[in-house]
C-alpha positions in Angstrom: 209.3 -30.1 -33.3 209.3 -27.2 -35.8 212.9 -27.7 -37.2 213.5 -24.0 -36.4 217.2 -23.0 -35.2 218.9 -19.8 -34.2 223.0 -19.3 -34.8 223.9 -16.4 -32.3 226.7 -14.0 -32.7 227.7 -11.1 -31.0 225.8 -10.3 -28.0 224.0 -13.8 -28.2 226.2 -16.5 -26.6 222.9 -17.7 -25.0 219.2 -17.1 -26.2 217.1 -15.1 -23.8 213.7 -16.7 -22.9 214.9 -20.1 -24.1 213.7 -23.0 -21.7 216.5 -25.3 -22.1 215.5 -29.0 -22.4 219.0 -30.4 -23.0 222.2 -30.0 -24.9 223.4 -32.1 -27.8 227.0 -32.3 -29.3 226.5 -34.6 -32.4 229.8 -35.9 -34.2 230.4 -34.2 -37.5 232.9 -35.0 -40.4 234.3 -31.6 -39.9 234.9 -31.5 -36.0 232.8 -30.5 -33.1 230.6 -27.6 -33.3 231.8 -24.2 -31.6 229.6 -25.3 -28.8 226.9 -27.9 -27.7 223.5 -27.6 -29.5 221.0 -26.6 -27.2 217.4 -27.8 -27.7 215.0 -25.6 -25.6 211.5 -24.0 -26.0 210.6 -20.3 -27.2 206.9 -20.5 -25.7 205.7 -23.3 -26.7 207.8 -24.3 -29.9 210.6 -26.2 -29.7 213.7 -24.9 -31.3 217.6 -25.2 -31.5 220.2 -22.9 -30.4 223.9 -22.6 -31.5 226.4 -19.9 -30.3 228.5 -19.0 -33.6 231.6 -18.5 -32.0 231.6 -20.6 -28.9 230.7 -20.3 -25.6 232.2 -17.0 -24.0 232.4 -15.7 -27.7 236.0 -16.9 -27.9 236.3 -17.9 -31.6 237.3 -15.3 -34.4 235.0 -15.1 -37.5 237.9 -16.5 -39.7 238.2 -19.5 -37.4 234.6 -20.6 -36.7 234.2 -24.2 -38.1 231.3 -23.1 -40.1 231.0 -26.8 -41.4 230.6 -28.6 -38.3 228.2 -25.8 -36.9 225.8 -26.4 -39.9 226.2 -29.9 -40.2 225.5 -30.6 -36.4 222.0 -28.4 -36.3 220.9 -30.5 -39.5 222.1 -33.5 -37.5 219.9 -32.3 -34.6 216.6 -31.6 -36.7 217.1 -28.3 -38.2 215.3 -27.4 -41.3 214.9 -23.6 -41.1 218.0 -21.6 -39.7 218.2 -18.0 -38.6 221.6 -16.4 -38.4 221.7 -13.5 -35.9 224.5 -11.1 -37.1 225.9 -7.8 -35.7 226.6 -5.8 -38.3 228.3 -2.3 -39.3 226.0 0.4 -41.2 227.2 1.7 -44.6 224.0 3.0 -46.5 221.9 5.8 -45.1 219.3 3.5 -44.2 221.3 1.5 -41.9 222.1 3.4 -39.0 222.9 2.1 -35.5 219.7 0.5 -34.1 218.5 -0.5 -37.3 217.2 -4.1 -38.0 217.3 -6.0 -41.4 216.8 -8.9 -43.0 219.3 -9.2 -46.2 218.1 -10.5 -49.6 221.9 -10.4 -51.1 225.5 -11.2 -50.1 229.0 -10.2 -51.5 231.8 -12.5 -50.0 235.0 -10.8 -49.3 236.3 -13.5 -47.3 239.3 -16.1 -47.9 240.9 -19.3 -46.8 237.4 -20.4 -45.5 235.9 -24.1 -45.9 233.3 -22.9 -48.1 232.0 -26.3 -49.2 230.9 -29.8 -47.9 231.5 -30.9 -51.3 234.4 -29.6 -53.2 236.1 -32.3 -54.5 237.8 -33.4 -51.4 235.4 -33.0 -48.6 232.8 -34.9 -50.8 231.7 -35.1 -54.5 232.0 -31.8 -56.3 228.9 -29.8 -56.1 228.2 -26.4 -57.8 224.9 -24.9 -56.1 222.7 -21.7 -57.2 223.3 -19.0 -55.1 221.8 -16.7 -57.0 219.2 -16.2 -54.1 221.6 -16.8 -51.1 218.8 -16.3 -48.7 215.5 -18.5 -48.0 212.6 -16.4 -49.2 210.1 -18.1 -47.2 212.0 -17.5 -43.9 213.0 -13.7 -45.0 209.0 -13.2 -45.1 208.5 -15.3 -42.1 210.9 -12.7 -40.1 209.6 -9.6 -41.6 205.9 -10.8 -40.6 207.4 -11.2 -37.0 209.0 -8.0 -36.9 205.5 -6.6 -38.2 203.7 -8.4 -35.4 206.1 -7.3 -33.2 205.6 -3.7 -33.7 209.2 -3.3 -34.9 210.5 -1.6 -38.0 212.8 -3.6 -40.1 214.3 -3.1 -43.2 213.4 -5.6 -46.0 216.3 -6.4 -48.2 220.0 -5.1 -48.3 223.3 -6.4 -49.5 225.5 -8.0 -46.7 229.4 -7.5 -47.3 231.2 -10.3 -45.6 234.9 -9.6 -44.7 237.4 -11.7 -43.1 238.0 -10.1 -39.7 238.6 -10.1 -37.0 240.0 -6.4 -37.6 237.5 -4.0 -38.6 237.7 -2.4 -42.2 239.6 0.4 -43.6 237.7 3.8 -44.4 238.9 3.1 -48.1 237.9 -1.0 -47.8 234.3 0.4 -46.7 234.2 2.9 -49.7 234.9 0.1 -52.0 232.2 -2.0 -50.6 229.8 0.7 -50.9 230.7 1.1 -54.7 230.0 -2.7 -54.8 226.6 -2.1 -53.7 226.8 -3.4 -49.8 224.6 -1.8 -47.3 226.2 -3.2 -44.4 229.3 -5.1 -43.2 229.7 -8.4 -41.1 232.3 -11.2 -40.8 230.1 -14.5 -40.6 227.5 -14.0 -43.5 229.8 -16.6 -45.6 230.6 -19.2 -46.0 227.2 -20.0 -43.3 224.5 -19.1 -45.9 226.2 -21.2 -48.8 226.7 -24.3 -46.4 223.3 -24.1 -45.3 222.1 -24.0 -49.1 224.3 -27.1 -49.8 222.6 -29.1 -47.1 219.1 -27.9 -48.2 218.4 -26.1 -45.3 216.4 -22.8 -45.6 218.3 -20.2 -44.2 217.8 -16.5 -43.5 219.9 -13.5 -41.5 218.6 -11.2 -38.8 221.0 -8.4 -39.0 221.3 -5.6 -36.3 223.3 -2.3 -36.9 225.6 -2.0 -34.2 228.0 0.8 -35.4 228.5 2.8 -38.5 231.1 1.7 -40.7 234.7 2.9 -40.9 234.6 6.2 -42.7 231.0 6.6 -42.5 230.8 8.8 -39.1 233.4 11.3 -37.5 236.0 9.7 -35.2 236.9 5.9 -35.0 234.8 3.2 -34.2 234.6 2.9 -30.2 233.8 -0.8 -29.0 232.0 0.8 -26.0 229.5 2.2 -28.5 229.1 -1.2 -30.3 228.6 -3.0 -26.9 226.0 -0.7 -26.0 224.2 -1.0 -29.3 224.2 -4.8 -29.0 222.5 -4.4 -25.7 220.0 -2.2 -27.2 219.4 -4.3 -30.5 219.0 -7.3 -28.3 215.6 -6.6 -27.2 214.0 -6.1 -30.5 216.1 -9.2 -31.8 214.6 -11.3 -29.1 211.0 -9.9 -29.7 211.4 -11.0 -33.5 212.7 -14.2 -32.4 209.8 -14.9 -29.9 207.0 -14.0 -32.5 208.5 -16.0 -35.3 208.9 -19.3 -32.8 205.4 -18.6 -31.9 204.5 -18.9 -35.4 206.0 -22.5 -35.9 
């Protein structure tokens, strides 16, 4: 097995092209994961898949059991984890439809369980989070996009907000001043938890709307849903090429 795992977000409660082998639901010290971990094959490569928000996408971002999800993936043999994420574009390079592989993150969330080892869940640990994403896996994703003949932005700062509501225009303006390129609700604590467990973690973001105040009018859910469907084709191509590379 390649040790490759994918965490699905909006639009990815199932993974297209995945030939299912079985389902596992390992016990974790942090409760059950959002859904059974699917073990399957993409082409000739065995990999794992877990929908972040559960079957049917029913769990709000701030209620996702991130610790259980990451722990369960490692228990099933994950070594490299790709977090798929629908995001809102802030910077001019990140219009709807754009794919990006972020290299930095700013955390605006609160009240989430951010550590396996916080002095209560386990012996206190301070991890170096200078580079929140695994560079080897980032490069592999960029290479897969190139091999799939898809344009993808190398880098970008993901601003992680609490949700489930979308942001105000003033909040997005502040995030832009802070240096955020796009905004999502699930990037943290997922990335930090993966790093705590020694997993190689990277994100594949797909822009499904302009963030609040970055385009005329309000944000329409119908537009987001249409852009998720449009982005899904490209994301699945990148995933398939990445899996084929082993």
